[in-house]
N, C-alpha and C positions, 0 to 999 in steps of 0.2 A: 741736355747732358753734353758735356764737352769730351771729345775723344782725345786721348793722349797724343801728344806730338809725335809725328812719325808714323801714325796709323795704329790699327789693332794688331797686337802680337800675342802669341801663346802665353807669354809670361804675364802680360797685362790682363788677359782674360782669366787666367788661372787665379790671379790675385783677387779677382772679383767674385769667384765661385765660393759658396759656403763650404766650410770644412766638411769632409766626408763623415765625420762623426755626427755632425749636426743632421746630415741626411739620414744616417742610420737611426738616429733617435726619432726623426720624423716618421720614418717608415714603420718603425716598431711600435708606434703609439697605437693604443686600442681604438681610438676614434678613427684613425686612418684605415685600419684593417676592417672595421665595421663598414665604413663607407665603401671600401673596395668590394666587400662581399655583397653589399646591397646592390651596387652597380652591376656586378656580374649576374646576380639573380634576375635583375630587371631585364638585362640583355637576353638571357636564356628564355624567360617567359615571353618576351616579345617575338622571338624567333619561332617559338612553339605555336603561339597564337596565329602568326602569319601563315605558317605551314598548314594548320588545321583549316583556316579560312579558305585557302586555295583548294584543299581537298573537298570541302563541303560544296564547292561549286558543282561537283559531279552529281549531287543529290538534290540540287535546288529544283523546285517545282516552278516552272515558268507558267505564266498565265493566270487567269482569275481563279480565286478560291471557290470553285464550284465543279459539279459533275460535268464531264464532257457532253452528256446528253442535254444539259441546260445551256450550253454555250451557243452564242450566235456564230455565224460564219466568220465574221471579223475576229471574234475572240479566239476561235479555233486556229485561224491563220496566225494570230499573234502568239498563240500558245506553242505552235510547232515551228515558228520561224527561226528559232535559235539553232536547231539542228534537225537532221533527217534521221529517221529510225533506220539503223542498219538491218539488212535482210541477209540471212545466212541460208543458203540452199544446201540441204543435206540429202543427197540422193542415195537411197538405200538399195542395196542389191536384193533380188528376190530371195525369200527364204525357201530353201529346197528341202522337201520332206522325202526321206528315203525309206520310211517304214512301210512295209506292205500291209500293215494292219490299220492304217489311217486312210480314210477315203473322204472325199468331198462331193456333196450333191448340191447342185445349184438349180433350184426350181424356178428361178426368175425368168429364164427364157421359155419355159413351158407355157404355151397359151392354147386356148380353144377358140378358134376363129372360123368364120364362114369360108375362108380361103384355106381350108385344111390341107387339101391336096397340094396346092402351090407352096404352102409352108411346110410340107412334109411332116404334118402332125400325125402322131402314131395313135392307133386305135387298138383297144383291148376288147376282144369279144369273149364274153363269159357265158357259160352254159352249165347249169347244174343238171346232173343225170342220176336217175334211179330207175332201174329196169327199163332202159330205153333202147335196147339193142334193135328193136323193130324199127325205130324211127331214124337211126343214124345214117343209113344210106341216103335217104331223102335229105336229111340235114346237110350232109356234105355236098350233095348235088347242088343245093342252093347256094351255100357260101362259096363253093368253087367258082360260081358265076359272078360273084360280087365284083363290081367295076372299080371300087376303091383299090388303089395299088396294094397288092398283097404283101409287098416288101415292107409296108407300113402297118401291117396288121399282125397282132399277136393273138393266139387262141389259148384259152384256158378252160378246163373242164373240172368239175368236182364229181367224182363217182363215189356214191355212198349207199349202204344198206341194199345192195343189189343181190338178187337171187337168180339173175340170168347172165348172159354173156356180154353185158354192156362193156366191161373193161377190155375184153378181147376184141370185140368188133370196133370199138373206138380206136384202139391201138393200131389195128389193121388199116382202118380208113386213114388215119393220120400218116401212117408210114407210106401209104400209097400216094397221098397228095404231096407230102413233103419231099418226095423223090422225083417230082415232076418239075423240071427246070422251067422257070418263067411263070409257074402257077403256085409254087410253094409259098406259104406264108412266112413271115419273119421268124416266128417261133411257135411252138405248141407245148403246153404244159398240162399234165394230168395230176390232179390233186385227189388223193384217196382219203376219205374220212367217213367212218360209220357213226351214226348218231343214235342207233338203237331204236329207230322208228318201228312201231308195230302196226301202223295203219296199212292195211292191204291196198294194193294198187289196182284193184278192180274199179270200174267206174262207179258202181253203187257205193262202195266203201269210201273211195277217195272224195266223192262229191256229196256224201251224206252230211247233214247238218252237224251231227255230234262230232264229226272228225275235223270240222273246219278250224276250230281254235287251235288244237294241238298240231294239226297239219300245217297251218300257216306259220306257227311259231317254229316248227322244225325246218320248213323251207327257208324262213328268215335266217336261221342259224347257218344253214348250208350256203346261202348266198354270201353271208358275211365271211365265212371261212374261205370261200373261193376268192372273194374280193381282196382280202388282206394277204392271201398267199400269192396272188398274181399281179396286183397293181404295182407298176414300177414308176420310177421318178420321171421317165420320159414319155409317159402316156398322157395324151391330151383329151381323149374321149374314151368312154366306156360304153360298150354296146351289149346289153343284156338280151340274149336271144334264146327262147325256149327251143327244145329239140323237136317238138311236134308241130312246127310250122310246115305247111305243105306248099305254100306259094307266097312269094313276095317280090317286089321289084328288084332288079339287079343293082339299081342305082340308089338303094334305100339309104345307104350311109351318106352319100353326097346330098340326097334330098333332105335328110333330117338335119345335117350339119348346116345347111344353107339357112335354116331358120334361126340359128344362133341362140337357142334357148337352153336354159340350165338343164331341164328335164323335159323330154318329149316322147309321147307315145302315139301310135296310130290307132285306128279302129280295128278290132279283131272280129272277123266273121268266119263262117265255115260254109262249105257246100254240103247239102244233103240231097240225095237223089231218091225221090219217092214217086212210084208209078212213072218212071222215066222222065220226071220233071226235076230240073235243077232248082233247089230251094236255097236261097242265100240266107243262112241262119246267122243270128247274132250270138257271139260266143262270150266275150269278156265283159262281165257286169261289175268288175272291180274298178273300172275307170268311170268316175262319177263326179257330179257337182253336188255339194251339200245342200240340204233343204232345211227349212225351219222345222219341219217334222222330225228330221234326223237330229237336229240340235236339241229339241225338247226331249227326245228319247234318250240322248246321251246324258242329260242332266239327272235322269233317274236310274242310270245303270251303275252297277258296281265298277270301279275303275279297272278291275282285272278282267272284265268281260270283253271278249273280242267279237265285234260285229262282223257278220258275214252277209254279203249281199245276195238277194234273190231267194231268200228262205222265208216261209210264212211265220217263223218264230219271231222275226224282227222286221217290222215294216218301217223303213226309213224314209220313204217318199223321195228318194234322191233321183236326180235326172242322170240317166246313163249315157255314156258316149255312144254306145252301140245304137241308141234310139235316135241319134241326131243325123248321121251322115249318109252319104251315098257315093260310092266309088266312081260314079259317072260325072260327078261335079268337081269343082275346083279343089284339088288335093292339098292346096296350101292354106286353106281356111283354118284358123286357130281358135280354140276355146280354152279358157282357163279351167283347170280341174282341181278337185280337192282330194281325190283318191285315184290311184292308177293300178292297172293290172301289170303282171310281170312277163307277158308273152314276148313283148318287144319294147325295150326302153333304151333310148340314147341319152347319156348323161355326160355333162362336162366333168372331167376327172377331178377337178378341184372341188366339186360338190362333195364327192366321197372323201377327198383329203381333208375337208373341213369337218368331218365326223358324221355326215349324213349317211346312215346305213339302213339296214332292214331290221327293225326291232323284232326280236324273238320273244316279245312280251307285249302286253297291251299298252300301246301308246295312244292316248286319246281314243281308247276303245277300238283301235285298229292295230293290225300286226302286218309284218312282212311288207309287201309293196304298197299297200294302202297306208300303213304306218310310216313307210319311207316318204310318201307324198306329204303326209301330215307334218312330219319332222322337217322336211325341206321348206315347206311354206312357213313354218314357225321361224326358220332361220332366214327367211327373206328371199328364198330362191323361187324361180319361175317353174310352175308345173303346168305344162301345156299339152293339149290333145289335138289331133288332126282328124276330125270326124269323117272327112272324105278320102283319107289315105288309108286304104284297107290292106291288112295283112291277113292271109287266109290260114286258119288253124285246122287241124284235123278234126273231123266230126267225132265227138266222144260218145255219141248216142246216149245222152243223159236220160235217165228215167224221169217220167213226168213228175213224180213225187219230190224230186230234188230241185224243182224249179219254183216251188211255192205257187204263187198266183200269177207269175209271169210266164210268158211263152219263150221258147228257145228260138223261134223265128216268126 
């Protein structure tokens, strides 16, 4: 192409441009407009697809298409290599409860251990009472001397169906002890509940065979009412102690706790003086080891019958704790029992919290403390007796007819 002589000028360039009308005709043609629209649509679609692809990178799953549990260490490293997981720490302030009607009880720290004194474990002493005014002075004389720290001991009593001055004497004795600095116990509670018992409290009536079923059921109810009224969340041990004990070691709580057993009872004897001779009599025949004869007997009994030990009406052939031991021998010897008496029992509090109580009905043909032992063993708890550790009970002067074929001493 030859350029005009003298170079390119506006006039020469203008003369080479198509006329404006030709441009207008070209622009308004249908084919041109369609081409322009298609080109614009393609551009818009491309931009949209490009933007979506970049956003999809946020949801891309890196690594092999398998569960993390199935990956090798190398695959896991490759899977997590592209980015680290962000960690956000959100420290919450404590939620403050200002309502006086909402309380929290944490039982997790409450333990029953052989180091009870060192761990400041609290003990609950429970004593059911009925027409017991005669025994209360001696009762308080003995617990007054207990060496377990009194500030860790709570006392609780159930007074029911009394015809004497039990409540007045009890209140007076408690007031006397609790006002002595350094001797007072952590607390004392009196629970009053009458059960309408019509069994007379004479020895002959109380220990007669016909009275045993109803009597043991009534005592079981009284024990349960006392237990559920007095047991608190901070108690580690429960010590059941009858009011008519006349002698026991001052260290009995420490001695029993050291065995670290779920349920523990001593041997129960009594002193009887005849012709100026001290006879060591055996008292509690409710602590025993089951026999094959007893098992066969139970198979033929009505489920509602309550067996009572030491009566000619039922010969169980069981081995009694009172027939085993001697207080002159090693007091720490243990034997496993199937039934226990209620004169002196030390129980880990969690045994009671787990629902093991004193059945006021026939449980495996036993009631009250013997039913308690049966229930505890069914639940997998230890029931242990100490044949050589003797606690002395008052001599009840039982009539020979109440002993069946056995001897009281």
